[in-house]
C-alpha positions as semicolon CSV with decimal commas, in nm:
position;residue;x (nm);y (nm);z (nm)
1;X;-4,516;-9,187;6,926
2;X;-4,424;-9,529;7,063
3;X;-4,067;-9,515;6,932
4;X;-3,787;-9,489;7,185
5;X;-3,411;-9,474;7,175
6;X;-3,219;-9,769;7,317
7;X;-2,942;-9,685;7,558
8;X;-2,676;-9,900;7,720
9;X;-2,696;-9,954;8,094
10;X;-2,341;-9,896;8,216
11;X;-2,357;-10,160;8,490
12;X;-2,407;-10,469;8,275
13;X;-2,409;-10,345;7,915
14;X;-2,774;-10,440;7,858
15;X;-2,997;-10,233;7,630
16;X;-3,271;-10,024;7,786
17;X;-3,564;-9,853;7,620
18;X;-3,776;-9,632;7,849
19;X;-4,121;-9,784;7,906
20;X;-4,018;-10,122;7,768
21;X;-3,851;-10,453;7,833
22;X;-3,577;-10,542;7,587
23;X;-3,497;-10,909;7,535
24;X;-3,169;-10,952;7,349
25;X;-3,092;-11,286;7,187
26;X;-2,816;-11,413;6,960
27;X;-3,017;-11,326;6,648
28;X;-3,170;-10,990;6,749
29;X;-3,369;-10,805;7,012
30;X;-3,736;-10,807;7,108
31;X;-3,890;-10,497;7,264
32;X;-4,202;-10,545;7,478
33;X;-4,364;-10,211;7,564
34;X;-4,522;-10,150;7,904
35;X;-4,869;-10,105;7,755
36;X;-4,846;-10,457;7,610
37;X;-4,769;-10,599;7,954
38;X;-5,054;-10,390;8,099
39;X;-5,300;-10,521;7,837
40;X;-5,199;-10,879;7,909
41;X;-5,254;-10,816;8,281
42;X;-5,592;-10,648;8,224
43;X;-5,720;-10,929;8,007
44;X;-5,588;-11,191;8,252
45;X;-5,775;-11,020;8,538
46;X;-6,101;-11,027;8,344
47;X;-6,068;-11,402;8,282
48;X;-6,119;-11,476;8,653
49;X;-6,465;-11,569;8,777
50;X;-6,577;-11,325;9,044
51;X;-6,414;-11,020;8,885
52;X;-6,689;-10,791;8,762
53;X;-6,466;-10,519;8,614
54;X;-6,148;-10,318;8,642
55;X;-6,171;-9,970;8,800
56;X;-5,974;-9,666;8,678
57;X;-5,705;-9,502;8,889
58;X;-5,726;-9,139;8,995
59;X;-5,951;-8,858;8,872
60;X;-6,037;-9,043;8,549
61;X;-6,295;-9,252;8,738
62;X;-6,592;-9,132;8,538
63;X;-6,886;-9,321;8,399
64;X;-6,756;-9,268;8,045
65;X;-6,422;-9,428;8,135
66;X;-6,601;-9,744;8,245
67;X;-6,746;-9,774;7,896
68;X;-6,407;-9,787;7,724
69;X;-6,287;-10,124;7,607
70;X;-5,960;-10,272;7,715
71;X;-5,818;-10,261;7,364
72;X;-5,881;-9,889;7,302
73;X;-5,784;-9,724;7,631
74;X;-5,480;-9,664;7,840
75;X;-5,448;-9,934;8,103
76;X;-5,408;-9,674;8,381
77;X;-5,754;-9,544;8,292
78;X;-5,888;-9,896;8,320
79;X;-5,734;-9,998;8,650
80;X;-5,400;-10,156;8,558
81;X;-5,060;-10,015;8,643
82;X;-4,736;-10,196;8,559
83;X;-4,372;-10,143;8,634
84;X;-4,151;-10,332;8,391
85;X;-3,780;-10,393;8,424
86;X;-3,542;-10,589;8,202
87;X;-3,641;-10,926;8,349
88;X;-3,921;-10,857;8,597
89;X;-4,262;-10,692;8,617
90;X;-4,481;-10,570;8,902
91;X;-4,856;-10,521;8,851
92;X;-5,121;-10,322;9,039
93;X;-5,492;-10,367;8,960
94;X;-5,816;-10,215;9,092
95;X;-6,125;-10,432;9,066
96;X;-6,491;-10,470;9,154
97;X;-6,581;-10,823;9,263
98;X;-6,918;-10,991;9,232
99;X;-7,120;-11,016;9,552
100;X;-7,096;-11,368;9,693
101;X;-6,755;-11,443;9,544
102;X;-6,475;-11,522;9,789
103;X;-6,247;-11,218;9,770
104;X;-5,936;-11,413;9,883
105;X;-6,007;-11,680;9,617
106;X;-6,064;-11,416;9,348
107;X;-5,740;-11,237;9,447
108;X;-5,548;-11,566;9,441
109;X;-5,690;-11,647;9,095
110;X;-5,604;-11,299;8,966
111;X;-5,246;-11,324;9,095
112;X;-5,192;-11,667;8,945
113;X;-5,348;-11,585;8,607
114;X;-5,175;-11,246;8,568
115;X;-4,837;-11,402;8,656
116;X;-4,888;-11,703;8,428
117;X;-5,004;-11,496;8,129
118;X;-4,729;-11,233;8,155
119;X;-4,455;-11,490;8,214
120;X;-4,568;-11,717;7,928
121;X;-4,627;-11,435;7,679
122;X;-4,328;-11,209;7,756
123;X;-4,074;-11,413;7,951
124;X;-4,082;-11,154;8,231
125;X;-4,090;-11,283;8,588
126;X;-4,380;-11,127;8,779
127;X;-4,252;-11,033;9,123
128;X;-4,581;-10,904;9,264
129;X;-4,946;-10,850;9,177
130;X;-5,118;-10,602;9,409
131;X;-5,499;-10,607;9,404
132;X;-5,722;-10,329;9,531
133;X;-6,085;-10,444;9,568
134;X;-6,275;-10,116;9,566
135;X;-6,640;-10,225;9,540
136;X;-6,889;-10,511;9,514
137;X;-7,121;-10,572;9,222
138;X;-7,477;-10,680;9,295
139;X;-7,644;-10,850;8,998
140;X;-7,951;-10,668;8,869
141;X;-8,276;-10,779;9,028
142;X;-8,116;-10,916;9,343
143;X;-8,095;-10,579;9,516
144;X;-8,438;-10,446;9,421
145;X;-8,578;-10,395;9,768
146;X;-8,449;-10,513;10,099
147;X;-8,701;-10,694;10,316
148;X;-8,838;-10,480;10,599
149;X;-8,636;-10,486;10,919
150;X;-8,810;-10,670;11,203
151;X;-8,904;-10,453;11,496
152;X;-8,774;-10,546;11,838
153;X;-8,926;-10,430;12,164
154;X;-8,619;-10,485;12,380
155;X;-8,247;-10,439;12,338
156;X;-8,096;-10,632;12,049
157;X;-7,765;-10,710;12,219
158;X;-7,674;-10,794;12,578
């Protein structure tokens, strides 16, 4: 069940619900669950050109887990891990980038988009986005057969 019991944090009197961010206003409270923040992050990652896909964490890295859609699976299984506090969030993602894409540019785009989406949709400040590039994707047809290696009679390096 996704229901949780709110408790009061003794240090500042704010409400806390495990696995959630609680935003308390004058006219009520809004609870944003961690899986919502993770879904936002996962979708934001996939919006960036050069990202081929997210990659699951841990032993769940099976072919069947790659086939799951972002809306039906746990984000941890799909390569997103979030830590959410009352006002801040930290995000970890595992991705495969497309061959030929600039990995630093893709990582910069992912960081910016994840931060912008989470901050605009939840009000949480994103303090870090860690990106683990675990593989490269080669488009079909481009890696059919490598050309034969030239043969050299002498040493190749001096």
